[in-house]
NUPA-674937 format. One record per residue (C-alpha): x, y, z; residue number from 0; residue in three letters. Coordinates in steps of 0.2 Angstrom, whole numbers, always signed. Each point is the difference from the previous one (the first is absolute). Example, Ala and Ser with C-alpha at 12.3 -4.5 7.8 and 13.67 -1.06 7.14 Angstrom:
<rs>
[[+62; -22; +39]; 0; "ALA"];
[[+6; +17; -3]; 1; "SER"];
</rs>
This chain:
<rs>
[[+470; -653; -150]; 0; "LYS"];
[[-18; +2; -2]; 1; "THR"];
[[-10; -6; +14]; 2; "PHE"];
[[-18; +4; +8]; 3; "ARG"];
[[-1; +6; +16]; 4; "ALA"];
[[-14; +7; +12]; 5; "VAL"];
[[+4; +18; +8]; 6; "VAL"];
[[+0; -4; +19]; 7; "SER"];
[[+2; +21; +3]; 8; "CYS"];
[[+8; +16; -7]; 9; "ILE"];
[[+10; +11; +13]; 10; "GLY"];
[[-2; +17; +4]; 11; "HIS"];
[[+17; +1; -13]; 12; "ASP"];
[[-8; -9; -13]; 13; "GLY"];
[[+9; -15; +3]; 14; "THR"];
[[-14; -15; -8]; 15; "ILE"];
[[+2; -16; +10]; 16; "TYR"];
[[-5; -13; -11]; 17; "VAL"];
[[+0; -19; +6]; 18; "ILE"];
[[+2; -14; -13]; 19; "PRO"];
[[-16; -8; -5]; 20; "VAL"];
[[+12; -18; -1]; 21; "SER"];
[[+4; +3; +18]; 22; "LEU"];
[[-16; +1; +7]; 23; "ALA"];
[[-2; -17; +4]; 24; "ASP"];
[[+17; +0; +11]; 25; "GLU"];
[[-6; +18; +7]; 26; "LEU"];
[[-17; -8; +6]; 27; "SER"];
[[+10; -16; +10]; 28; "LYS"];
[[+13; +12; +7]; 29; "LEU"];
[[-18; +10; +8]; 30; "MET"];
[[-8; -16; +5]; 31; "SER"];
[[+18; -6; +10]; 32; "GLU"];
[[+3; +19; +8]; 33; "ILE"];
[[-20; -1; +6]; 34; "GLN"];
[[+3; -17; +7]; 35; "CYS"];
[[+16; +4; +12]; 36; "ASN"];
[[-5; +18; +4]; 37; "PHE"];
[[-19; -1; +11]; 38; "LYS"];
[[+7; +15; +13]; 39; "CYS"];
[[-7; +18; +0]; 40; "LEU"];
[[+18; +4; -2]; 41; "GLY"];
[[+13; +8; +12]; 42; "LEU"];
[[-8; +8; +17]; 43; "LEU"];
[[+17; -1; +7]; 44; "GLU"];
[[+13; +18; -1]; 45; "PRO"];
[[+12; -5; -15]; 46; "TYR"];
[[+12; +9; -8]; 47; "CYS"];
[[+0; +2; -20]; 48; "TRP"];
[[+11; +3; -12]; 49; "LYS"];
[[-2; +6; -17]; 50; "LYS"];
[[+2; -11; -13]; 51; "GLY"];
[[-6; -14; +15]; 52; "GLU"];
[[-11; -17; -9]; 53; "ALA"];
[[-16; -1; +9]; 54; "CYS"];
[[-18; -7; -5]; 55; "VAL"];
[[-14; +12; +0]; 56; "ILE"];
[[-19; -2; +5]; 57; "ARG"];
[[-8; +8; -14]; 58; "GLY"];
[[-17; +10; +3]; 59; "SER"];
[[-7; -17; -9]; 60; "ASP"];
[[+7; -10; +18]; 61; "THR"];
[[+12; -9; -13]; 62; "MET"];
[[+17; +1; +6]; 63; "TRP"];
[[+12; +6; -17]; 64; "TYR"];
[[+21; -1; +0]; 65; "ARG"];
[[+6; +19; +2]; 66; "GLY"];
[[+14; +7; +7]; 67; "LYS"];
[[+1; +18; +7]; 68; "VAL"];
[[+5; +12; -9]; 69; "THR"];
[[-2; +18; +12]; 70; "GLY"];
[[+0; +2; +20]; 71; "LEU"];
[[-9; +12; +9]; 72; "GLY"];
[[-12; +2; +15]; 73; "GLY"];
[[-11; -14; +3]; 74; "GLY"];
[[-2; -5; -20]; 75; "THR"];
[[+11; -8; -9]; 76; "LEU"];
[[+3; +3; -20]; 77; "GLN"];
[[+0; -18; -7]; 78; "VAL"];
[[-2; -6; -19]; 79; "GLN"];
[[-10; -17; -3]; 80; "TYR"];
[[+14; -6; -12]; 81; "ILE"];
[[-9; -11; -10]; 82; "ASP"];
[[-11; +12; -4]; 83; "ARG"];
[[+10; +15; +1]; 84; "GLY"];
[[-14; +12; +8]; 85; "SER"];
[[+10; +11; +13]; 86; "ILE"];
[[-13; +6; +18]; 87; "GLU"];
[[+3; +5; +16]; 88; "LYS"];
[[-8; -10; +14]; 89; "ILE"];
[[-2; -5; +18]; 90; "PRO"];
[[+18; -10; +6]; 91; "GLN"];
[[-13; -13; +11]; 92; "CYS"];
[[-4; -3; -21]; 93; "HIS"];
[[+16; -9; -3]; 94; "LEU"];
[[+12; -15; +6]; 95; "TYR"];
[[+18; +1; -3]; 96; "PRO"];
[[+6; -18; -8]; 97; "THR"];
[[+15; -4; -11]; 98; "ASP"];
[[-12; -16; -8]; 99; "LEU"];
[[-1; +4; -20]; 100; "TYR"];
[[+11; +11; -1]; 101; "THR"];
[[+9; -14; -13]; 102; "ASP"];
[[-16; +4; -11]; 103; "ILE"];
[[+4; +15; -13]; 104; "PRO"];
[[-14; +10; -3]; 105; "PRO"];
[[-14; -5; -10]; 106; "PHE"];
[[-4; +19; -7]; 107; "CYS"];
[[+11; +9; -10]; 108; "ILE"];
[[+3; +20; +0]; 109; "PRO"];
[[+0; +7; -17]; 110; "CYS"];
[[-1; +16; -7]; 111; "GLN"];
[[-5; +2; -18]; 112; "LEU"];
[[+12; +1; -16]; 113; "TYR"];
[[+7; +17; -6]; 114; "LYS"];
[[-17; +11; +10]; 115; "THR"];
[[+5; +15; +7]; 116; "VAL"];
[[-14; +6; +11]; 117; "PRO"];
[[-2; +19; -2]; 118; "ILE"];
[[+10; +7; +14]; 119; "GLY"];
[[+12; -14; +1]; 120; "ASN"];
[[-10; -8; +12]; 121; "PHE"];
[[-18; -7; +0]; 122; "TRP"];
[[-12; +13; +6]; 123; "GLN"];
[[-13; -7; +13]; 124; "GLN"];
[[-14; +2; -12]; 125; "ASP"];
[[+10; -12; -14]; 126; "ALA"];
[[+1; -13; +15]; 127; "VAL"];
[[-19; +0; +4]; 128; "ASP"];
[[-3; -2; -20]; 129; "VAL"];
[[+15; -14; -1]; 130; "LEU"];
[[-9; -8; +15]; 131; "GLN"];
[[-18; +0; -7]; 132; "GLU"];
[[+5; -7; -16]; 133; "LEU"];
[[+13; -12; +5]; 134; "LEU"];
[[-3; -10; +20]; 135; "THR"];
[[-7; -15; -1]; 136; "ASP"];
[[+2; -3; -20]; 137; "GLU"];
[[+8; -10; -9]; 138; "GLU"];
[[+12; +7; -13]; 139; "VAL"];
[[+10; -5; -11]; 140; "GLU"];
[[+22; +5; +2]; 141; "ILE"];
[[+12; +1; -13]; 142; "HIS"];
[[+18; +0; +10]; 143; "VAL"];
[[+10; +13; -9]; 144; "GLN"];
[[+15; +5; +13]; 145; "GLU"];
[[+8; -12; +14]; 146; "LEU"];
[[+4; +14; +16]; 147; "PRO"];
[[+19; +2; +3]; 148; "ALA"];
[[-3; -3; +20]; 149; "ASP"];
[[-10; -20; +0]; 150; "PRO"];
[[-12; +9; +14]; 151; "ARG"];
[[-5; +14; -12]; 152; "GLY"];
[[-14; +3; -11]; 153; "LYS"];
[[-2; -9; -17]; 154; "LEU"];
[[-5; +10; -15]; 155; "SER"];
[[-14; -3; -10]; 156; "ILE"];
[[-14; +3; -12]; 157; "SER"];
[[-17; -4; +6]; 158; "LEU"];
[[-17; -5; -7]; 159; "TYR"];
[[-17; -2; +6]; 160; "ILE"];
[[-12; -6; -11]; 161; "ASP"];
[[+11; +1; -16]; 162; "GLY"];
[[+5; +17; +6]; 163; "MET"];
[[+15; +11; +2]; 164; "SER"];
[[+1; +7; +18]; 165; "VAL"];
[[+13; +12; -3]; 166; "SER"];
[[-10; +5; -18]; 167; "SER"];
[[-14; +3; +13]; 168; "LEU"];
[[+10; +10; +12]; 169; "MET"];
[[+6; +10; -11]; 170; "ALA"];
[[-17; +6; -12]; 171; "TYR"];
[[-4; +6; +17]; 172; "GLN"];
[[+14; +10; +3]; 173; "LYS"];
[[+8; -7; +16]; 174; "TYR"];
[[+16; -4; -8]; 175; "CYS"];
[[+11; -2; -14]; 176; "LEU"];
[[+8; -15; -12]; 177; "VAL"];
[[+18; +5; -3]; 178; "GLU"];
[[+4; +1; -18]; 179; "GLY"];
[[-17; -1; -7]; 180; "CYS"];
[[-6; +17; -5]; 181; "GLN"];
[[-18; -8; -6]; 182; "ASP"];
[[-11; -10; +7]; 183; "MET"];
[[-1; -12; -15]; 184; "SER"];
[[+19; -7; +2]; 185; "LYS"];
[[-5; -5; +20]; 186; "LEU"];
[[+3; -22; -2]; 187; "GLU"];
[[-15; -8; +0]; 188; "LEU"];
[[-5; -19; +6]; 189; "LEU"];
[[-5; -1; -22]; 190; "GLU"];
[[+14; +8; -5]; 191; "GLY"];
[[+3; +19; -3]; 192; "ASP"];
[[-15; +8; -9]; 193; "VAL"];
[[+6; +11; -15]; 194; "PRO"];
[[+3; +16; +0]; 195; "ASP"];
[[-17; +1; -10]; 196; "LEU"];
[[-7; +19; -7]; 197; "PRO"];
[[-16; +8; +5]; 198; "LEU"];
[[-16; -1; -13]; 199; "TYR"];
[[-3; +11; -12]; 200; "THR"];
[[-17; +11; -4]; 201; "LEU"];
[[-8; +1; -14]; 202; "PRO"];
[[+0; +11; -12]; 203; "SER"];
[[-14; +14; +1]; 204; "LEU"];
[[-11; +3; -17]; 205; "PRO"];
[[+3; +21; -4]; 206; "VAL"];
[[-10; +11; +12]; 207; "PRO"];
[[-17; +6; -5]; 208; "GLY"];
[[+0; -19; -12]; 209; "ASP"];
[[-18; -12; +5]; 210; "ILE"];
[[+7; -14; +4]; 211; "PHE"];
[[-10; -17; +8]; 212; "ARG"];
[[+4; -5; +20]; 213; "VAL"];
[[-6; -11; +13]; 214; "ARG"];
[[+0; +5; +17]; 215; "VAL"];
[[+9; -15; +8]; 216; "THR"];
[[+1; +7; +19]; 217; "HIS"];
[[-9; +13; +8]; 218; "LEU"];
[[+10; +9; +15]; 219; "VAL"];
[[-12; +17; +1]; 220; "SER"];
[[-12; +7; -10]; 221; "PRO"];
[[+14; +10; -9]; 222; "LYS"];
[[+16; -11; +1]; 223; "GLU"];
[[-2; -16; -10]; 224; "MET"];
[[+11; -13; -11]; 225; "TYR"];
[[-3; +0; -17]; 226; "ILE"];
[[+3; -14; -12]; 227; "CYS"];
[[+2; +6; -18]; 228; "LEU"];
[[-12; -10; -12]; 229; "ASP"];
[[+12; -4; -16]; 230; "PRO"];
[[-10; -9; -7]; 231; "SER"];
[[-14; +13; -6]; 232; "GLU"];
[[+3; +19; -5]; 233; "SER"];
[[-14; +13; -4]; 234; "LEU"];
[[+8; +6; -14]; 235; "LYS"];
[[+0; -9; -17]; 236; "GLU"];
[[+16; -2; -5]; 237; "GLU"];
[[+10; -16; -6]; 238; "PRO"];
[[+8; -11; +10]; 239; "ALA"];
[[+18; +8; +3]; 240; "THR"];
[[+15; -9; +4]; 241; "GLU"];
[[-1; +6; +20]; 242; "ALA"];
[[-16; -5; +3]; 243; "GLY"];
[[+5; -16; -6]; 244; "THR"];
[[+14; -4; +10]; 245; "ASN"];
[[-11; +7; +15]; 246; "CYS"];
[[-13; -14; -4]; 247; "ASN"];
[[+17; -13; -4]; 248; "LEU"];
[[+8; +8; +19]; 249; "THR"];
[[-19; -4; +11]; 250; "LEU"];
[[+0; -18; -12]; 251; "GLU"];
[[+19; -3; +5]; 252; "SER"];
[[-2; +7; +19]; 253; "LEU"];
[[-16; -11; +2]; 254; "ASP"];
[[+8; -14; -7]; 255; "GLU"];
[[+16; -1; +11]; 256; "ALA"];
[[-10; +3; +16]; 257; "LEU"];
[[-10; -17; -6]; 258; "LYS"];
[[+18; -8; -2]; 259; "TRP"];
[[+5; +5; +19]; 260; "CYS"];
[[-17; -6; +7]; 261; "ASN"];
[[+4; -17; -7]; 262; "LYS"];
[[+18; +3; +6]; 263; "ASN"];
[[-1; +8; +18]; 264; "VAL"];
[[+6; -15; +10]; 265; "ASP"];
[[+16; +1; -10]; 266; "SER"];
[[+1; +22; +4]; 267; "LEU"];
[[+11; +1; +15]; 268; "PRO"];
[[-10; +9; +16]; 269; "PRO"];
[[+4; +19; +1]; 270; "LEU"];
[[+11; -1; +18]; 271; "THR"];
[[+7; +20; -2]; 272; "ASN"];
[[-9; +14; +0]; 273; "PHE"];
[[+4; +18; -6]; 274; "ARG"];
[[-16; +15; -4]; 275; "THR"];
[[-6; +0; -20]; 276; "GLU"];
[[+7; -20; -2]; 277; "MET"];
[[-7; -10; -14]; 278; "PRO"];
[[-8; -17; +7]; 279; "CYS"];
[[-15; -10; -6]; 280; "LEU"];
[[-14; -1; +13]; 281; "VAL"];
[[-12; -12; +1]; 282; "GLU"];
[[-18; +5; -1]; 283; "TYR"];
[[-16; -5; +11]; 284; "ASN"];
[[-4; -10; -18]; 285; "ASP"];
[[+15; -10; +3]; 286; "GLY"];
[[+11; +6; -14]; 287; "LEU"];
[[+14; +10; -1]; 288; "TRP"];
[[+2; +20; -6]; 289; "TYR"];
[[+13; +13; -4]; 290; "ARG"];
[[+3; +11; +18]; 291; "ALA"];
[[+13; +11; +8]; 292; "LYS"];
[[+4; -1; +20]; 293; "LEU"];
[[-5; +16; +8]; 294; "LEU"];
[[+5; -2; +18]; 295; "ALA"];
[[+1; -14; +14]; 296; "VAL"];
[[-18; +1; +10]; 297; "LYS"];
[[+4; -13; +16]; 298; "GLU"];
[[+16; -13; +2]; 299; "LEU"];
[[-8; -14; +9]; 300; "ASP"];
[[-5; -6; -10]; 301; "PRO"];
[[+7; +11; -14]; 302; "VAL"];
[[-16; +8; -11]; 303; "LYS"];
[[+7; +13; -14]; 304; "VAL"];
[[-12; +14; -7]; 305; "LEU"];
[[+2; -1; -20]; 306; "ILE"];
[[-9; +7; -15]; 307; "GLN"];
[[-6; -11; -15]; 308; "PHE"];
[[+8; +13; -14]; 309; "VAL"];
[[-12; -8; -14]; 310; "ASP"];
[[-16; +5; +9]; 311; "TYR"];
[[+4; +15; +13]; 312; "GLY"];
[[-7; -11; +17]; 313; "ASN"];
[[+9; -2; +17]; 314; "PHE"];
[[+3; -13; +9]; 315; "SER"];
[[+7; -8; +17]; 316; "VAL"];
[[+9; -16; -3]; 317; "VAL"];
[[+9; -14; +8]; 318; "PRO"];
[[+18; -3; -6]; 319; "ALA"];
[[-7; -18; -4]; 320; "SER"];
[[-10; +9; -14]; 321; "ARG"];
[[+16; +9; -9]; 322; "LEU"];
[[+10; -7; -16]; 323; "ARG"];
[[+15; +8; -7]; 324; "GLN"];
[[-5; +7; -15]; 325; "ILE"];
[[+9; -9; -15]; 326; "PRO"];
[[+11; +14; -10]; 327; "SER"];
[[-11; -1; -17]; 328; "HIS"];
[[-17; +8; +8]; 329; "LEU"];
[[+9; +17; +3]; 330; "LEU"];
[[+1; +4; -18]; 331; "GLN"];
[[-19; +2; +1]; 332; "TYR"];
[[-7; +18; +5]; 333; "PRO"];
[[-11; +0; +14]; 334; "VAL"];
[[-19; -2; -6]; 335; "GLN"];
[[-7; +12; +14]; 336; "ALA"];
[[+4; +19; +1]; 337; "VAL"];
[[-5; +12; +14]; 338; "ARG"];
[[-11; +12; -4]; 339; "ALA"];
[[-9; +16; +8]; 340; "LEU"];
[[-17; +3; -6]; 341; "LEU"];
[[-4; +18; -7]; 342; "ALA"];
[[-14; +12; +4]; 343; "GLY"];
[[-6; -5; +19]; 344; "LEU"];
[[+6; +1; +16]; 345; "ARG"];
[[-8; -6; +19]; 346; "PRO"];
[[-16; +10; +3]; 347; "PRO"];
[[+1; +17; +11]; 348; "ALA"];
[[-10; -4; +20]; 349; "GLY"];
[[-1; -18; -5]; 350; "ASP"];
[[-3; -8; +17]; 351; "LYS"];
[[-5; -19; -2]; 352; "THR"];
[[+9; -9; +12]; 353; "LYS"];
[[+8; -14; -10]; 354; "LYS"];
[[+14; +5; -7]; 355; "ARG"];
[[+12; -10; -12]; 356; "ILE"];
[[+14; -5; +17]; 357; "PRO"];
[[+16; +6; -12]; 358; "TYR"];
[[-8; +13; -10]; 359; "CYS"];
[[-13; +10; +12]; 360; "PRO"];
[[-4; +14; -7]; 361; "GLU"];
[[-10; -12; -13]; 362; "TRP"];
[[-16; -9; +6]; 363; "SER"];
[[-2; -20; -2]; 364; "MET"];
[[-15; +5; -10]; 365; "GLU"];
[[+8; +9; -13]; 366; "ALA"];
[[+12; -13; +0]; 367; "LEU"];
[[-15; -12; -4]; 368; "TRP"];
[[-7; +10; -11]; 369; "ALA"];
[[+15; +3; -12]; 370; "MET"];
[[+2; -20; +0]; 371; "MET"];
[[-17; -2; -7]; 372; "GLU"];
[[+5; +14; -14]; 373; "CYS"];
[[+18; -10; -5]; 374; "VAL"];
[[-3; -16; +5]; 375; "GLU"];
[[+1; -14; -11]; 376; "GLY"];
[[-5; +12; -13]; 377; "LYS"];
[[+11; +6; -19]; 378; "GLN"];
[[+5; +17; +5]; 379; "LEU"];
[[+8; +14; -10]; 380; "SER"];
[[+14; +14; +4]; 381; "ALA"];
[[+8; +13; -5]; 382; "SER"];
[[+17; +8; +9]; 383; "ILE"];
[[-3; +15; +6]; 384; "VAL"];
[[+20; +5; +7]; 385; "ALA"];
[[+13; -13; +3]; 386; "VAL"];
[[+10; +8; +13]; 387; "SER"];
[[+3; +3; +15]; 388; "PRO"];
[[-14; -16; -1]; 389; "GLU"];
[[-8; -7; -16]; 390; "VAL"];
[[-17; +8; +2]; 391; "THR"];
[[-14; -6; -12]; 392; "ILE"];
[[-21; +5; -4]; 393; "SER"];
[[-8; -19; -1]; 394; "LEU"];
[[-16; -2; -9]; 395; "TYR"];
[[-14; -11; -2]; 396; "GLU"];
[[-3; +1; -18]; 397; "ASP"];
[[+8; +16; -9]; 398; "ASP"];
[[-12; +13; +5]; 399; "GLN"];
[[-3; -5; +20]; 400; "ASN"];
[[+14; +4; +14]; 401; "LEU"];
[[-1; -14; +12]; 402; "VAL"];
[[+4; +11; +16]; 403; "HIS"];
[[-16; +10; -6]; 404; "MET"];
[[-12; -14; +11]; 405; "LYS"];
[[+9; +3; +15]; 406; "LEU"];
[[-2; +20; -2]; 407; "ILE"];
[[-19; -3; -2]; 408; "GLU"];
[[-1; -11; +13]; 409; "MET"];
[[+9; +9; +14]; 410; "GLY"];
[[+16; -10; +3]; 411; "PHE"];
[[+12; +13; -8]; 412; "ALA"];
[[+1; +17; -9]; 413; "ASP"];
[[+3; +9; -13]; 414; "LEU"];
[[+19; +3; -1]; 415; "ASP"];
[[+4; +13; -14]; 416; "GLU"];
</rs>
């Protein structure tokens, strides 16, 4: 059984209370009838309440709701709103005992996430807070997985909000585990299981010391950048080799594959499950879809994800609506952007410039802008200085002039021997 519902409440124990959308009109009629029948202020004279006793509750909005007493103590009683699921302590004067409406079943259904085990075997308060923020008063889709043995027990469900598996998201945030599921990719999804895709592969790098043409596709700092190897040209006058021809064909094939994906993007399932480094397709600001990988979930309501475009190197935080599952044949092509460090420069000593790069404060914004002017949109050449522990390159404007020397001359960097 699949149905849509509104989440009315998240219990302190993580119970998810839902009201089926199909029952909304019935509940509204019942509420109107209760308001007409109860116009008093509550029971003012002394009364001996019993646990489990039916009543109506005057809420903070001055509306009357069906309820039952769940706990006794002093001048306040613990009560549950049976059509919403929420429990609270209120003064006795806000209650009125009644047997009216007890023959009508509660409109809300208590639910638990199917085969989802919270860390420590009970939902921690921070996890409950996340569920409340994510789900309360939201319309969701529910897939019934198991009926409770006790009719008053919890329904075991798979729950989806905006097409996203809540079990998947909570497991990704490490609030729970899913029984019998070691890999996040195996969690059940609204659109079917995400295939267990391999990660992207890196391109083959030239031999250290050889000169090769590159384009800088993304600048992180004056020292760190992403470069794209240009297979169409070589600084050495050599005949076209089989490897070089294959590289050109790979680029053409990747471009063709992406063109096909953009034409048929409506047929690609949305991404509703997340794991670090997971390949995907992401819609960029130009309306086109590009290869990317997931890095982290940044926001929950609405869901926003940090991704990196693997063929360019740049990062972005995007809503889940701009994510699609990637066709497996797009993973046969190595990523086009390679992270590299630039040899020969370091942050200047005693630099007192106030405007710093927020994520890399050892460098000034002026140094970043100067490096942008040196590399942006230009065809450059490079040679690999080291491949371990990180790819390190020298970058040239032509065969002789090192790009970073301009920054050193301007005082934005020091020479690093």
